[in-house]
SEMIKE-399124 format. One record per residue (C-alpha): residue number from 1; residue in three letters; x, y, z. Coordinates in nm, 4 decimals. Last residue first. Layout:
SEMIKE-399124
SITE / seq / type / xx / yy / zz
SITE / NUM / ALA / X / Y / Z
...
This chain:
SEMIKE-399124
SITE / seq / type / xx / yy / zz
SITE / 52 / LEU / 2.6056 / -1.8121 / 1.9813
SITE / 51 / LEU / 2.6661 / -1.4424 / 1.9159
SITE / 50 / ARG / 2.7301 / -1.4719 / 1.5485
SITE / 49 / ASN / 2.3790 / -1.6760 / 1.5191
SITE / 48 / ASN / 2.2005 / -1.3955 / 1.7312
SITE / 47 / TRP / 2.3449 / -1.1263 / 1.4704
SITE / 46 / LEU / 2.2039 / -1.3071 / 1.1730
SITE / 45 / SER / 1.8780 / -1.3799 / 1.3448
SITE / 44 / ARG / 1.8827 / -0.9895 / 1.4041
SITE / 43 / LEU / 1.9862 / -0.9117 / 1.0625
SITE / 42 / LEU / 1.7092 / -1.1348 / 0.8971
SITE / 41 / VAL / 1.4243 / -1.0001 / 1.1109
SITE / 40 / GLN / 1.5472 / -0.6201 / 1.0499
SITE / 39 / ILE / 1.5567 / -0.7257 / 0.6736
SITE / 38 / ARG / 1.2099 / -0.8749 / 0.6849
SITE / 37 / ARG / 1.0809 / -0.5656 / 0.8598
SITE / 36 / PHE / 1.2146 / -0.3300 / 0.6079
SITE / 35 / VAL / 1.0576 / -0.5395 / 0.3225
SITE / 34 / SER / 0.7287 / -0.5101 / 0.4999
SITE / 33 / LEU / 0.7672 / -0.1595 / 0.5250
SITE / 32 / THR / 0.8321 / -0.0963 / 0.1895
SITE / 31 / PHE / 0.5356 / -0.2914 / 0.0751
SITE / 30 / HIS / 0.3185 / -0.1438 / 0.2912
SITE / 29 / VAL / 0.4279 / 0.2343 / 0.1950
SITE / 28 / LEU / 0.4238 / 0.1340 / -0.1649
SITE / 27 / ALA / 0.0522 / -0.0308 / -0.1260
SITE / 26 / ASP / -0.0376 / 0.3016 / 0.0461
SITE / 25 / ARG / 0.0944 / 0.5146 / -0.2318
SITE / 24 / ALA / -0.0516 / 0.3055 / -0.5283
SITE / 23 / GLU / -0.3872 / 0.3352 / -0.3414
SITE / 22 / GLN / -0.3450 / 0.7280 / -0.3103
SITE / 21 / GLN / -0.2400 / 0.7342 / -0.7139
SITE / 20 / LEU / -0.5552 / 0.5158 / -0.7814
SITE / 19 / ASP / -0.7750 / 0.7564 / -0.5954
SITE / 18 / LEU / -0.6245 / 1.0614 / -0.7770
SITE / 17 / PHE / -0.6728 / 0.8943 / -1.0776
SITE / 16 / GLN / -1.0458 / 0.8124 / -1.0088
SITE / 15 / ILE / -1.0995 / 1.2138 / -0.9245
SITE / 14 / CYS / -0.9214 / 1.3102 / -1.2530
SITE / 13 / PRO / -1.1459 / 1.0588 / -1.4195
SITE / 12 / HIS / -1.4459 / 1.2005 / -1.2644
SITE / 11 / LYS / -1.6471 / 0.9016 / -1.0855
SITE / 10 / VAL / -1.9532 / 0.7444 / -1.1869
SITE / 9 / MET / -2.1851 / 0.6474 / -0.8739
SITE / 8 / SER / -2.3334 / 0.9800 / -0.8847
SITE / 7 / GLY / -2.4792 / 0.9023 / -1.2344
SITE / 6 / TYR / -2.5853 / 0.5773 / -1.1260
SITE / 5 / ARG / -2.7740 / 0.7372 / -0.8516
SITE / 4 / ARG / -2.9433 / 0.9706 / -1.0788
SITE / 3 / GLY / -3.0262 / 0.7130 / -1.3359
SITE / 2 / LYS / -3.1825 / 0.4830 / -1.0780
SITE / 1 / LYS / -3.4013 / 0.7673 / -0.9254
């Protein structure tokens, strides 16, 4: 049973690669959104300072 359980835990290299791609894509999306938010906040603060 232990051997079978261990065997099921080991993934196929191709599946592992796809999982890594998915993780990288999620990280990239998260990074892009956070950068976009920072730029938005920066522009908003600059705009507010200009109006004041």
